[in-house]
Every structure is written in structure tokens, then in C-alpha cells.
C-alpha positions as a Python dict, from the first residue, in 0.01 Angstrom:
ca = {
    (1, 'M'): (0, 0, 0),
    (2, 'K'): (-24, -143, -352),
    (3, 'R'): (321, -293, -311),
    (4, 'F'): (224, -460, 17),
    (5, 'F'): (-93, -596, -142),
    (6, 'A'): (102, -733, -441),
    (7, 'I'): (350, -908, -210),
    (8, 'F'): (68, -1048, 0),
    (9, 'I'): (-111, -1185, -309),
    (10, 'C'): (209, -1345, -436),
    (11, 'I'): (281, -1513, -104),
    (12, 'A'): (-77, -1632, -67),
    (13, 'T'): (-70, -1768, -421),
    (14, 'A'): (253, -1956, -353),
    (15, 'L'): (119, -2107, -33),
    (16, 'I'): (-208, -2208, -199),
    (17, 'F'): (-14, -2363, -485),
    (18, 'V'): (209, -2563, -254),
    (19, 'A'): (-89, -2693, -56),
    (20, 'C'): (-278, -2782, -374),
    (21, 'T'): (31, -2932, -535),
    (22, 'N'): (63, -3193, -263),
    (23, 'N'): (-292, -3316, -322),
    (24, 'S'): (-309, -3276, -700),
    (25, 'E'): (35, -3411, -777),
    (26, 'T'): (-3, -3703, -540),
    (27, 'K'): (-330, -3801, -708),
    (28, 'S'): (-186, -3745, -1057),
    (29, 'S'): (133, -3933, -973),
    (30, 'K'): (-65, -4224, -831),
    (31, 'T'): (-286, -4228, -1140),
    (32, 'E'): (21, -4214, -1362),
    (33, 'T'): (184, -4491, -1158),
    (34, 'T'): (-122, -4713, -1197),
    (35, 'Q'): (-151, -4643, -1569),
    (36, 'I'): (215, -4706, -1644),
    (37, 'S'): (218, -5019, -1425),
    (38, 'A'): (-82, -5160, -1610),
    (39, 'Q'): (77, -5077, -1943),
    (40, 'N'): (406, -5241, -1852),
    (41, 'S'): (303, -5530, -1631),
    (42, 'G'): (549, -5811, -1682),
    (43, 'D'): (799, -5596, -1869),
    (44, 'E'): (1132, -5523, -1706),
    (45, 'K'): (1278, -5181, -1783),
    (46, 'S'): (1037, -5101, -2066),
    (47, 'F'): (1184, -4763, -2157),
    (48, 'A'): (1537, -4692, -2279),
    (49, 'S'): (1535, -4337, -2139),
    (50, 'I'): (1336, -4092, -1934),
    (51, 'E'): (1251, -3913, -2258),
    (52, 'D'): (1094, -4235, -2393),
    (53, 'Y'): (900, -4274, -2068),
    (54, 'I'): (765, -3919, -2100),
    (55, 'K'): (667, -3978, -2465),
    (56, 'A'): (462, -4288, -2375),
    (57, 'E'): (91, -4244, -2442),
    (58, 'E'): (-19, -4311, -2084),
    (59, 'T'): (241, -4074, -1941),
    (60, 'Q'): (130, -3804, -2185),
    (61, 'K'): (-230, -3849, -2073),
    (62, 'A'): (-125, -3796, -1710),
    (63, 'I'): (83, -3489, -1804),
    (64, 'D'): (-207, -3342, -2005),
    (65, 'S'): (-436, -3390, -1706),
    (66, 'M'): (-191, -3205, -1483),
    (67, 'K'): (-157, -2925, -1740),
    (68, 'K'): (-534, -2874, -1733),
    (69, 'S'): (-545, -2864, -1354),
    (70, 'Y'): (-282, -2588, -1338),
    (71, 'E'): (-371, -2388, -1650),
    (72, 'C'): (-527, -2092, -1466),
    (73, 'M'): (-214, -2031, -1259),
    (74, 'Y'): (88, -2194, -1425),
    (75, 'D'): (224, -2299, -1758),
    (76, 'F'): (300, -2657, -1653),
    (77, 'D'): (522, -2898, -1841),
    (78, 'C'): (718, -3220, -1793),
    (79, 'Y'): (1028, -3299, -1992),
    (80, 'A'): (1357, -3488, -1981),
    (81, 'E'): (1699, -3332, -1925),
    (82, 'D'): (1950, -3618, -1957),
    (83, 'N'): (1878, -3840, -1654),
    (84, 'K'): (1627, -3593, -1509),
    (85, 'F'): (1248, -3597, -1515),
    (86, 'V'): (1158, -3228, -1480),
    (87, 'Y'): (825, -3097, -1350),
    (88, 'E'): (826, -2727, -1443),
    (89, 'Y'): (573, -2477, -1313),
    (90, 'K'): (599, -2135, -1477),
    (91, 'Y'): (389, -1848, -1343),
    (92, 'L'): (161, -1694, -1603),
    (93, 'E'): (207, -1351, -1445),
    (94, 'T'): (544, -1205, -1358),
    (95, 'V'): (633, -1223, -990),
    (96, 'G'): (790, -890, -890),
    (97, 'D'): (1139, -873, -746),
    (98, 'E'): (1006, -762, -406),
    (99, 'A'): (797, -1080, -369),
    (100, 'L'): (1053, -1331, -499),
    (101, 'P'): (1238, -1389, -170),
    (102, 'Q'): (917, -1472, 17),
    (103, 'I'): (792, -1703, -258),
    (104, 'K'): (1128, -1878, -286),
    (105, 'K'): (1130, -1932, 90),
    (106, 'A'): (776, -2075, 82),
    (107, 'F'): (870, -2325, -190),
    (108, 'D'): (1198, -2419, -22),
    (109, 'E'): (1012, -2496, 300),
    (110, 'K'): (761, -2721, 121),
    (111, 'F'): (1012, -2938, -70),
    (112, 'E'): (1042, -3184, 220),
    (113, 'E'): (665, -3238, 216),
    (114, 'M'): (670, -3289, -159),
    (115, 'K'): (870, -3612, -124),
    (116, 'S'): (541, -3801, -99),
    (117, 'T'): (459, -3670, -447),
    (118, 'V'): (799, -3759, -590),
    (119, 'K'): (830, -4109, -443),
    (120, 'P'): (571, -4284, -669),
    (121, 'L'): (727, -4130, -979),
    (122, 'M'): (1077, -4235, -870),
    (123, 'E'): (948, -4590, -814),
    (124, 'Q'): (819, -4590, -1172),
    (125, 'L'): (1143, -4454, -1313),
    (126, 'V'): (1354, -4709, -1126),
    (127, 'G'): (1121, -4993, -1225),
    (128, 'N'): (1060, -4902, -1588),
    (129, 'V'): (1347, -4692, -1724),
    (130, 'K'): (1696, -4810, -1812),
    (131, 'E'): (1857, -4520, -1627),
    (132, 'E'): (2090, -4599, -1341),
    (133, 'N'): (2059, -4268, -1160),
    (134, 'P'): (1725, -4104, -1235),
    (135, 'I'): (1657, -3762, -1088),
    (136, 'V'): (1318, -3596, -1041),
    (137, 'V'): (1327, -3216, -1048),
    (138, 'L'): (1056, -2983, -919),
    (139, 'R'): (1121, -2643, -1078),
    (140, 'F'): (924, -2324, -1018),
    (141, 'C'): (987, -2040, -1263),
    (142, 'N'): (884, -1683, -1317),
    (143, 'S'): (692, -1599, -1634),
    (144, 'D'): (1019, -1512, -1810),
    (145, 'G'): (1156, -1862, -1743),
    (146, 'S'): (1397, -1761, -1468),
    (147, 'V'): (1411, -2018, -1190),
    (148, 'I'): (1257, -1907, -861),
    (149, 'S'): (1324, -2230, -676),
    (150, 'E'): (1398, -2593, -756),
    (151, 'K'): (1474, -2920, -586),
    (152, 'E'): (1628, -3240, -720),
    (153, 'Y'): (1541, -3580, -577),
    (154, 'D'): (1745, -3893, -644),
    (155, 'K'): (1680, -4260, -562),
    (156, 'T'): (1745, -4199, -192),
    (157, 'V'): (1389, -4062, -174),
    (158, 'L'): (1278, -4428, -193),
    (159, 'D'): (1474, -4512, 122),
    (160, 'E'): (1331, -4228, 326),
    (161, 'S'): (1008, -4247, 519),
    (162, 'V'): (763, -3991, 388),
    (163, 'S'): (422, -3913, 527),
    (164, 'E'): (111, -3912, 309),
    (165, 'N'): (-110, -3605, 346),
}
């Protein structure tokens, strides 16, 4: 019974996170987009790399805001890996092996919906960073850092029609 309850809590947590992520990240991404646009109005390709973009003061403010909104559930961070802008969500508590398949499935099913969150960021990267092929990565990890699920989005996300929630 305890095992069933633990699995149920993990799945419910994952589903709540995914639902909240769409709203929170969309708002944060739009805020970040507005802030970076205001900062760079008139400048073409203001940042030499994604790492420089992440280090910018306005971007850091947006990242710090997101960290605060997730602090009770995830250790959240954003960082650059070559041409990738990585959003990493690491559970504070370890997700047991029995619950991992269900949580991975829940995240994998929500990645299509998360395009609306990724699109504004990709627009900013394409417009402000001197990187020909930027990638945005959504990565969900267990507390030990092992990847539960992840999705990479390239510039084709800009060509696709995505619905706003």
C-alpha cells in the first residue's frame, strides 16, 4: 500500500508540475523576452554565445525568478552547453525506480504542449545570439542528477504552429 501511495504521489507531482510549468514558464519566458528585447532594442545579435546571453543581467533576473517559483519542488537552473540553452529541473527528493516509468511517460507526453513555452525563448536566441543553430533543452532529473526525461527543440519550433494555453 505504501508503494502504491508513493507511486501515486510521484505521478500526481509530475502532472501538477507539467501543468504549472506551462503557465509559469510561459509567463517567465514572456517576461524574459520583454526584458531582453528592451535591453537590446536596435542591437543586432547582441550576444556572442548562449553563455553570454545567460550571463546578461536581465536574463539572470528572469532565471532567479524562476528558481524562486520552483524552489519547493525542484532545484532549477539554466545554463549553456555549447549551442544549447538548458532548462534543468532536478527533483529535491529522489523519485523511486518504481515511479520513474510513469513520470517519464507523463513528461514525454507534455513536451508537445511545452513548445509554446520554448518558442519565445528560441525567438530571443535567434534574434540576439550569434549562434547559427541554437537548441533549447528541457531536462528533468532525479535528485542524483540522472536524467528522467528531456527534449531538445531547434529553430523549427518557430515554424510550427503552437497553441497558447
